[in-house]
Residue, then its C-alpha position, 0 to 999 in steps of 0.5 A: x871247640x872249648x874243652x871243659x877241663x884244663x891242663x897241668x904243666x908237669x915235666x916229662x921227667x916227673x911223669x916218668x919217675x915211677x918212684x913219685x906218686x901221682x898225688x905229688x905229680x898232681x900237686x906240682x902241676x897245680x903249682x906250676x900252672x900258676x906260672x909265677x913266683x910267690x904263689x899264695x895258697x893254703x893246704x885247705x885250698x890245695x886239698x879241695x883242688x886235689x880232692x884229698x885231705x889236708x894231711x895228704x897234701x902235706x905228705x905230697x910236699x914232703x915226698x916232692x922235697x925228698x925226691x927233688x930237693x929245692x924244686x918247690x920252695x915253701x915259705x910258711x906265713x903266720x896264717x894258714x896261707x903258704x907261699x910257694x915258688x916253683x924253681x924250674x928252668x925249662x930248656 
């Protein structure tokens, strides 16, 4: 049976963290799903995927980086596309 939806790889520790919003967990899952380094996405694209505003996406990045510094590295480019790297090692 083929399902009409996809799954996001969100670590159990992030899911159990009550102080982290669902939006921040969702954002991490979208980035981690690509399973590669140097993910190129715009905040506009992410806001459409998450069904929220671009401002909300920026707040979720700030939230993730405050709670888990270095978990997601962001490199701003000259255009509106950012390059993201998920810094996680599965054990």
